C-alpha positions in Angstrom: -160.0 -13.7 -63.7 -156.8 -13.4 -65.8 -156.3 -14.2 -69.5 -154.6 -17.6 -68.7 -157.5 -18.7 -66.6 -160.1 -17.6 -69.1 -158.3 -19.4 -72.0 -157.9 -22.6 -69.9 -161.6 -22.6 -69.0 -162.8 -22.2 -72.6 -160.3 -24.7 -73.9 -161.3 -27.3 -71.3 -165.0 -26.7 -72.1 -164.4 -27.0 -75.9 -162.4 -30.2 -75.3 -165.2 -31.8 -73.3 -167.9 -31.5 -76.0 -168.4 -32.7 -79.6 -170.3 -29.7 -80.8 -169.1 -26.4 -82.1 -169.0 -23.5 -79.7 -169.2 -19.8 -80.1 -167.7 -17.5 -77.5 -169.8 -14.7 -76.1 -168.1 -11.6 -74.8 -170.6 -9.7 -72.6 -168.6 -7.6 -70.2 -171.5 -5.6 -69.0 -173.1 -8.7 -67.5 -170.1 -11.0 -66.8 -167.7 -8.3 -65.5 -165.0 -9.9 -67.8 -163.9 -8.5 -71.1 -162.2 -11.2 -73.3 -158.9 -9.8 -74.6 -158.0 -10.0 -78.3 -155.1 -12.2 -77.3 -157.3 -14.8 -75.6 -159.8 -14.8 -78.5 -156.9 -15.2 -81.0 -155.6 -18.2 -79.2 -159.0 -19.8 -78.7 -159.8 -19.2 -82.4 -157.5 -22.1 -83.3 -159.4 -24.6 -81.3 -161.2 -27.2 -83.5 -164.5 -26.8 -81.5 -164.6 -23.0 -81.2 -165.8 -21.3 -84.4 -166.6 -17.7 -83.5 -167.4 -15.0 -81.1 -170.3 -12.7 -80.5 -169.0 -9.4 -79.0 -171.3 -7.1 -77.1 -168.5 -4.9 -75.7 -169.8 -2.0 -77.8 -166.3 -1.3 -78.9 -166.0 -1.4 -82.7 -162.2 -1.3 -82.3 -162.2 -4.4 -80.2 -164.6 -6.2 -82.5 -162.5 -5.3 -85.5 -159.3 -6.4 -83.7 -160.9 -9.8 -83.1 -161.5 -9.9 -86.8 -157.9 -9.0 -87.7 -156.3 -11.4 -85.2 -158.4 -14.4 -86.3 -158.0 -14.1 -90.0 -157.5 -17.4 -91.7 -158.8 -19.5 -88.8 -162.4 -20.0 -90.2 -163.5 -18.0 -87.2 -166.6 -15.8 -87.3 -166.8 -12.4 -85.5 -170.2 -11.1 -84.8 -170.9 -7.7 -83.2 -173.7 -7.2 -80.6 -175.0 -4.5 -82.9 -176.2 -6.4 -86.0 -175.3 -3.5 -88.3 -171.6 -4.1 -87.3 -171.5 -7.9 -88.0 -168.4 -9.1 -89.9 -168.4 -12.4 -91.8 -165.7 -14.0 -93.9 -166.6 -16.3 -96.8 
């Protein structure tokens, strides 16, 4: 699955519901790692408010944080000691 397909899937899902969604990046189980670019684009969607990342890459988790600054988007790491939250 490429980035455009993944972005379209989550956008369509978020458009179809009236509840806030959180993305869940779990590449060890899904076989797909959500790129920072896709997450950055999805972070601007009104129904998508965050991501939980279990990629075990602090660099990727931190890049999600950097790329979504100012969007009211929460970034949670799979390891609770690495969770990042903006106020």
